[in-house]
Structures are given as C-alpha cells and as structure tokens.
C-alpha positions in Angstrom: -29.1 -23.8 15.4 -28.3 -20.1 15.7 -29.3 -18.1 12.6 -26.4 -16.4 11.0 -26.7 -12.6 10.8 -26.2 -11.0 7.4 -23.0 -9.1 6.9 -23.5 -5.3 7.1 -21.3 -3.4 4.6 -19.3 -0.7 6.2 -19.4 2.8 4.6 -17.2 5.6 5.7 -19.2 8.8 5.3 -18.4 12.4 6.3 -21.1 12.3 9.0 -19.7 9.0 10.5 -16.2 10.3 10.5 -17.3 13.5 12.3 -19.2 11.5 14.9 -16.3 9.1 15.4 -13.9 12.0 15.8 -16.2 13.4 18.6 -16.1 10.0 20.3 -12.3 10.0 20.1 -12.1 13.6 21.5 -14.4 12.6 24.4 -12.7 9.2 24.9 -16.1 7.5 24.5 -15.0 3.9 24.7 -18.5 2.5 24.7 -19.5 4.1 21.5 -16.3 3.0 19.8 -16.7 -0.6 20.9 -20.3 -0.8 19.9 -19.7 0.9 16.5 -16.8 -1.4 15.6 -18.2 -4.6 17.0 -19.4 -6.0 13.7 -16.9 -4.2 11.4 -14.3 -6.2 9.6 -10.6 -5.5 10.4 -10.0 -4.3 6.8 -12.7 -1.7 7.2 -11.4 -0.6 10.5 -8.0 -0.2 8.9 -9.6 2.2 6.3 -11.2 4.1 9.1 -8.0 4.5 11.1 -6.3 6.1 8.0 -8.5 9.2 8.8 -7.0 9.8 12.3 -3.6 10.4 13.9 -1.4 7.6 15.2 -2.2 8.4 18.8 -6.0 8.5 18.1 -5.7 5.2 16.2 -3.8 3.6 19.1 -6.7 4.5 21.5 -9.1 2.7 19.2 -6.8 -0.3 18.8 -6.5 -0.7 22.6 -10.2 -1.2 22.8 -10.1 -4.2 20.4 -9.0 -7.8 20.9 -5.5 -8.7 20.1 -6.3 -10.9 17.1 -8.2 -8.0 15.5 -5.4 -5.6 16.3 -2.8 -7.9 14.6 -4.9 -8.2 11.5 -5.3 -4.4 11.3 -1.6 -3.9 11.6 -1.0 -6.5 8.8 -3.6 -4.8 6.5 -2.0 -1.3 6.8 0.1 0.0 3.9 3.8 0.1 4.6 4.3 3.8 5.0 1.3 4.3 7.3 2.3 1.3 9.4 5.8 2.6 9.9 4.5 5.9 11.2 1.8 4.1 13.3 4.1 1.7 15.1 6.3 4.5 16.3 3.7 5.1 19.1 4.0 1.5 20.3 6.7 0.1 22.7 8.4 -3.1 21.5 6.6 -5.3 24.0 3.2 -4.3 22.4 4.5 -4.9 18.9 5.6 -8.4 20.0 2.0 -9.1 21.1 0.8 -8.3 17.5 3.4 -10.2 15.7 2.9 -13.4 17.8 -0.6 -13.5 16.2 0.6 -13.3 12.6 2.1 -15.7 10.0 5.8 -15.8 9.7 5.9 -13.9 6.4 3.8 -11.0 7.6 5.9 -10.9 10.8 9.2 -10.7 8.8 7.8 -7.9 6.6 6.9 -5.8 9.6 10.2 -6.4 11.3 12.0 -5.2 8.2 10.2 -1.9 8.5 11.3 -1.3 12.1 14.6 0.5 13.1 17.4 -2.0 13.7 17.5 -1.6 17.5 13.7 -2.0 17.9 13.8 -4.9 15.4 16.2 -6.8 17.6 14.1 -6.1 20.7 10.9 -7.3 19.1 12.6 -10.4 17.5 13.9 -11.5 20.9 10.4 -11.4 22.3 8.7 -13.6 19.7 7.5 -17.1 20.5 10.3 -19.6 20.0 8.9 -21.4 16.9 7.9 -18.1 15.2 11.3 -16.6 16.1 13.2 -19.4 14.3 10.9 -19.1 11.3 11.2 -15.4 11.0 15.0 -15.4 11.6 15.4 -17.7 8.5 13.1 -15.5 6.4 15.0 -12.3 7.3 18.0 -13.8 5.4 16.3 -13.4 2.1 16.0 -10.2 0.1 12.6 -8.6 0.0 11.6 -9.1 -3.6 12.4 -12.8 -4.1 10.4 -15.9 -3.4 12.3 -16.5 -0.1 11.4 -13.1 1.2 7.8 -13.6 0.1 7.1 -17.0 1.4 5.7 -18.2 4.8 7.2 -21.0 6.8 3.8 -22.4 7.8 2.7 -25.3 5.6 1.5 -28.9 5.7 3.9 -31.6 4.6 3.9 -35.4 4.8 6.5 -38.2 4.1 6.0 -40.2 0.9 6.1 -43.5 2.9 3.3 -42.6 5.3 -0.1 -44.2 5.1 -3.2 -42.0 4.6 -4.2 -42.3 8.3 -0.7 -41.3 9.4 -0.9 -38.3 7.0 -4.3 -37.2 8.3 -3.1 -37.4 11.9 -0.1 -35.3 11.1 -2.3 -32.8 9.3 -4.3 -32.3 12.4 -1.1 -31.5 14.4 0.4 -29.2 11.8 -2.9 -27.4 10.9 -2.9 -25.8 14.3 -0.3 -23.3 13.0 -1.6 -23.0 9.5 -4.7 -20.8 8.8 -5.3 -21.8 5.2 -3.9 -24.7 3.2 -4.8 -26.0 -0.2 -2.7 -29.1 -0.5 -0.3 -31.4 1.4 3.3 -31.3 0.1 5.0 -34.6 -0.1 8.7 -34.9 0.9 11.3 -37.6 1.4 13.5 -38.2 4.5 15.7 -35.2 3.6 12.7 -32.8 3.1 13.3 -32.8 -0.7 10.0 -31.9 -2.4 8.5 -34.8 -4.4 5.0 -33.6 -5.1 1.7 -32.8 -3.6 -1.4 -34.6 -2.6 -4.9 -33.2 -2.8 -7.1 -33.2 0.3 -9.8 -34.8 -1.7 -7.5 -37.8 -2.5 -6.7 -38.2 1.1 -10.4 -38.3 2.1 -11.5 -40.8 -0.5 -8.5 -43.1 -0.2 -8.3 -46.2 2.0 -6.7 -45.6 5.4 -3.8 -48.0 4.7 -3.0 -46.5 1.2 0.5 -45.1 1.0 0.9 -41.4 0.2 3.5 -42.5 -2.4 0.6 -44.2 -4.4 -1.6 -41.1 -4.6 0.5 -38.0 -4.7 1.0 -35.9 -7.9 4.6 -36.0 -9.1 4.4 -33.1 -11.4 4.3 -30.1 -9.1 5.2 -26.5 -9.9 7.6 -24.9 -7.4 9.7 -21.7 -7.0 13.3 -21.4 -6.0 14.1 -19.1 -3.0 16.0 -16.8 -5.3 13.3 -16.4 -7.9 12.1 -12.7 -8.3 8.7 -12.2 -6.8 7.3 -10.9 -10.2 8.2 -14.3 -11.8 6.5 -16.1 -8.9 3.4 -14.0 -9.6 3.5 -14.9 -13.3 3.9 -18.6 -12.5 0.9 -18.6 -10.2 -1.2 -16.7 -12.7 -0.2 -18.9 -15.6 -0.9 -22.2 -13.8 -3.9 -20.9 -11.8 -2.4 -21.8 -8.4 -3.8 -20.9 -4.9 -0.3 -21.6 -3.4 3.1 -22.6 -4.6 5.8 -24.4 -2.7 9.3 -22.8 -2.3 12.5 -24.9 -2.4 16.1 -24.1 -1.8 19.0 -25.0 -4.2 19.0 -28.6 -2.9 15.3 -28.9 -3.7 14.3 -29.1 -0.1 10.9 -27.7 0.8 11.4 -24.5 2.9 8.1 -22.6 2.6 5.1 -21.7 0.5 3.6 -18.6 -1.1 -0.2 -18.1 -1.1 -2.3 -16.1 -3.6 -2.9 -13.2 -1.1 0.9 -12.5 -1.0 1.0 -12.6 -4.8 -1.9 -10.2 -5.2 0.2 -7.5 -3.3 3.1 -8.1 -5.8 0.8 -7.8 -8.8 -0.8 -4.6 -7.4 2.5 -3.0 -6.7 3.8 -3.9 -10.2 0.8 -2.5 -11.9 1.0 0.7 -9.8 4.7 1.1 -10.7 3.9 0.7 -14.4 1.2 3.3 -14.2 3.4 5.8 -12.4 6.3 5.3 -14.9 3.9 5.7 -17.9 2.6 8.9 -16.2 6.1 10.3 -15.9 6.5 9.7 -12.1 10.0 8.5 -11.2 9.3 7.2 -7.7 6.7 5.0 -6.0 4.6 7.6 -4.2 1.2 7.9 -2.6 -1.1 10.9 -2.7 -0.6 11.6 1.0 3.2 11.5 0.8 5.1 14.7 1.6 5.0 17.7 -0.7 8.7 17.4 -1.3 8.6 13.7 -2.3 5.6 14.3 -4.6 7.4 17.2 -6.2 10.7 15.3 -6.6 8.9 12.3 -8.2 7.0 14.4 -10.8 9.6 17.1 -11.6 12.1 15.3 -13.9 9.6 14.5 -16.7 7.9 17.8 -16.3 11.3 19.4 -17.0 11.8 17.3 -20.0 8.3 18.4 -21.2 9.3 22.0 -20.7 12.5 21.4 -22.7 10.5 19.9 -25.5 8.1 22.8 -25.5 11.0 25.3 -25.8 12.4 23.2 -28.6 9.0 23.3 -30.3 8.9 27.1 -30.0 12.4 27.4 -31.3 11.6 25.1 -34.2 8.4 27.1 -35.1 10.6 30.2 -35.2 12.5 28.7 -38.2 9.3 28.8 -40.2 8.3 32.4 -39.2 8.1 33.4 -42.9 5.5 30.7 -43.6 3.5 31.6 -40.5 3.5 35.3 -41.5 2.5 34.4 -45.1 -0.2 31.9 -44.3 -1.4 32.4 -40.7 -4.0 29.7 -41.0 -1.3 27.0 -40.8 -0.9 27.8 -37.1 -4.5 26.8 -36.4 -3.6 23.1 -37.2 -0.5 22.8 -35.0 -2.4 21.5 -31.9 -4.2 19.0 -34.2 -0.9 17.6 -35.5 0.8 17.4 -32.1 -2.2 15.8 -30.3 -2.7 13.2 -33.0 1.0 12.3 -33.1 1.1 12.0 -29.3 -2.0 9.9 -29.1 -0.9 7.5 -31.9 2.6 7.2 -30.3 1.1 6.4 -26.9 -1.3 3.8 -28.4 1.5 2.0 -30.2 4.0 2.0 -27.3 1.3 0.9 -24.8 0.5 -2.2 -26.9 4.2 -3.0 -27.1 4.8 -2.5 -23.4 1.8 -4.8 -22.7 3.2 -7.5 -24.9 6.7 -7.3 -23.4 5.2 -7.6 -19.9 3.6 -10.9 -20.9 6.1 -13.7 -20.2 4.2 -16.0 -22.6 4.6 -13.5 -25.4 6.6 -14.8 -28.4 8.5 -12.2 -30.3 7.5 -12.2 -33.9 10.7 -10.5 -35.0 11.4 -6.8 -35.5 10.6 -6.7 -39.3 7.4 -8.6 -39.1 6.2 -6.4 -36.2 7.2 -3.2 -38.1 5.3 -4.4 -41.3 2.2 -5.0 -39.2 2.5 -1.6 -37.5 3.0 0.0 -40.9 -0.2 -1.4 -42.4 -2.2 -0.5 -39.3 -0.8 3.0 -39.4 -1.7 3.4 -43.1 -5.3 2.5 -42.5 -5.6 4.8 -39.5 -3.7 7.6 -41.4 -5.9 7.4 -44.5 -9.1 7.5 -42.5 -8.0 10.5 -40.3 -6.5 12.3 -43.3 -9.7 12.0 -45.3 -11.8 13.1 -42.3 -9.6 16.2 -41.7 -9.6 17.0 -45.4 -13.3 17.0 -45.6 -13.8 19.0 -42.4 -11.2 21.6 -43.5 -12.8 22.0 -46.9 -16.2 22.6 -45.3 -14.9 25.0 -42.7 -12.3 27.0 -44.6 -12.9 26.2 -48.3 -9.1 26.0 -48.9 -8.5 22.9 -51.0 -4.7 23.3 -51.2 -4.3 24.1 -47.4 -6.6 21.2 -46.6 -4.6 18.9 -48.7 -1.3 19.9 -47.1 -2.7 19.4 -43.6 -4.1 16.0 -44.5 -0.8 14.8 -46.0 1.1 16.1 -43.0 -1.3 14.3 -40.7 -1.0 11.1 -42.6 2.8 11.3 -42.4 2.7 12.0 -38.7 0.5 9.0 -38.0 3.0 6.8 -39.9 6.1 8.1 -38.1 4.4 8.3 -34.7 3.4 4.6 -35.0 7.0 3.7 -35.9 8.5 5.7 -33.0 5.9 4.3 -30.5 6.7 0.8 -31.6 10.5 0.9 -31.8 11.2 3.0 -28.7 10.0 0.4 -26.0 11.7 -2.4 -27.9 15.0 -0.5 -27.9 14.6 0.4 -24.2 13.8 -3.3 -23.3 16.8 -4.5 -25.4 19.2 -2.3 -23.3 17.7 -3.3 -20.0 15.6 -0.2 -19.3 11.9 -0.3 -18.3 9.9 -0.1 -21.6 7.1 1.6 -19.7 9.2 4.7 -19.9 8.3 4.9 -23.5 4.5 5.0 -22.9 4.2 8.4 -21.4 5.9 11.8 -21.5 8.8 10.5 -23.5 6.7 9.5 -26.5 4.5 12.7 -26.2 7.5 15.0 -26.2 9.3 13.2 -29.0 6.2 13.1 -31.2 5.5 16.8 -30.6 8.8 17.6 -32.2 8.4 15.0 -34.9 4.9 16.2 -35.8 5.9 19.8 -36.1 8.9 18.9 -38.2 6.8 16.9 -40.6 4.0 19.5 -40.7 6.1 22.6 -41.3 8.4 20.7 -43.8 5.2 19.7 -45.8 4.0 23.3 -45.6 7.4 24.7 -46.8 7.5 22.3 -49.7 3.9 22.5 -50.9 2.9 26.1 -50.1 
C-alpha cells in the first residue's frame, strides 16, 4: 500500500511571489507546473490574485481542467468577472461543465447577457436543464442558492432498490449526507440516513425506516433565513421544495457559509459607516463614495459641536479648565452608546431572540447604566482631585459624566429598536450615527451642568 504524503501548507511570501513573477515573465512552464503540482486549488486562487488576468490565464492553461474549474469557483465575484473577460465562451463552457449546477448558475449570472446565452447553449444537456431552472430564481433566495444535484428515493422502494439507485445518482453528486424520500409526484416526505440503509435488511421498505420529521426550505425563502435554519438545527444540508411541496434541490453547508460571511461583512461595514459592500482593492471612486456619506455627517456633527460650544464662551473664558474635560465626556458617551447599541443589534439579529418588551429592557439598561456611571464618576472625581485639587470642578465633571452615561445608554438602546421597528437596518445605529449623536448629547449635558453649578 502506497504511503500517503503529508500535506504541505502553502505560504505566499514576497520572495515566492517575486520568483513566480519571473517565471511568468520568462514563460517558464516547467517551474510553474512543478511549483503548483501539490498546491490546493484554493491556495492557487490566492496566488492568482497577485497577478493580472492575462498572467493568471497563462498559469491556468498549464493546469488540468478540474483544477481550473475549482479555481474559478473559488474566486470572489468581482475578481472572477474581470478574470473571465480574457476567456472566450467556449473555454468558459469547459469550466462550467465541471461544476455543480448552483455554482454554474452563479457564474452565468455574472456574465454579460450575450456571453451568458452563448455559454448556456454549450453546456452539457443535463446541466443545461438544471441551470436554466435555477436562473429563474432571484439570487438571494433558497431557489437561487440551491443545487439540483441530490439523491432521492421513492418511499415504496426496498433498501436494495434504493442502494442501486444511489449508485446511479451518486455519479453526479460530489457530497451527500442523506437520501431524500419522495412519493410518485416528487413531494418530499422525509429523509433516510445512510447508516439506516446499511444496517437494514435488503427487503425492508424505505417507508419503514425514513424520518418523517424533516426540515426543508421553500424556494422563495430568503437566503439569510435558510442560513439561520441550518445553524439552528445543525444541518449539513437542507432540502428545497416548491409551493406544491415537491423536492426541487438542496442547499449544502458550504453555500450557507458564503451567505453568513457576506451578512457579517455587510453588518461590519454598516457599523463602520460604509454605505456599500466594498473591498480594499475596489476603485478609488467606489471606496470614496462608500465612505463619504457618514464622514459628511460626522463633519456636520463636529460643526454643530463647535457652534454649541460657542454658546458657552463666557463659561470657557471664566473657567478654562472645563475645556480640558470635553474629550473625556465625548469619548465616554460615544463608547457607552456603541456598547449599548451593539448589544441590541446582536439581539435583534438572533431569530430565536424573544423581545422582553420595551419597558423591561429600558429598566435593565437603566440599572446597568447607573452602576457603570457611578463607578466611572467616582474614578474621575478621585483622579481630578489628585491632579487639579479642585473639589467643585471635579464634582461637576463627575456629575456630568454620570448623566452622560445614563443618557448615552438610553440613546444606544432605543435607536436600533426604533430603526428596526420602521424597517431600517438597526446596524446603522451601532457606528457613526451613535457617535455623532452622543457627542452632541454629551456636550449639552456637560455645559448645562457647568452653567448651573459653576
């Protein structure tokens, strides 16, 4: 028996990239083949991001067609759209004939309409039928996410008939975790575990061993809800049914991981004040356009802060030391607001979350804010007394800080709830919006306290 060689982890270093670039410039095919012989397709994809589309095509042409297809499938959407521009339709057809129906449909949707039609007409007949059906569905629903390849069996088959059919169907299915059971009209009835098929008597009917209680997704269900269902029930795959309950496809965990990753990235960008889904290597204009709106809101908030501080010019002239604590008040208010809003956004994103009711939530937030506020106020009071020796000023700053913590917690809690109530993404409240709002709120409370007490 041949001993299996250990997997060598690929590492993209500056030295390796430089040497690989030299090989590309010199068209050193032997070096490229030997270098990539034992490298996984996903790592080759990472390597190709470093080079132009034309250079990457030269590398791809040196690889077998299965590896090329997997690399194309692994690429992120924007890179793949640019990369496929250097390929004629006939070569794209060769890639897609190696892929599953869902991956093929995704790539076809990224092509220009004319090229899409040319590629679709060249697909293998069975794949063409499957992909044509998938193209009917919108991108972000279960129908657009599913693959047509699956293993199914009739409920009235025997185990031996089922196993024989599995052998036939498995030729077109790379991975399968269960056999779906259907009736004569392909209506989904349940699923049967492979283990049950193996241990059951050959003459046992599938109807006697399949699980009736099976979780499924309708074709129109949003992909985010599909992801939550699979996460909730710990599923490796989930069957997809149409409105008549007929089995039309399946969604596997690798497809759902992409949805979860995209959703998390979108949430991070919104919380950071980025209005579009962008990558670091996108164009300068697109990066600028995505970041500018919230930056402008921040600038407007800063101008409002400056104008507001001007209203208390007399206090600033009389007691210049109060200006020293303005950054402290603003930073604390912003941090408290972001903490509160982030927790609410996280709760709202959880489909299993049970709303406790507004008043109960606000009471809980109020007591948490009191404890935080008291601790921070006492800490700042002690530090100010030691540094400045001004008891009255220290007391004013501490009271103002305590009040800011209370109000910032309230704003950070109520804002995402209001946005969610009116159908807006509550993640908007967890970034620049809260920061800008609490800056103004903090200054108002601080200078009002100074004006009253000093």
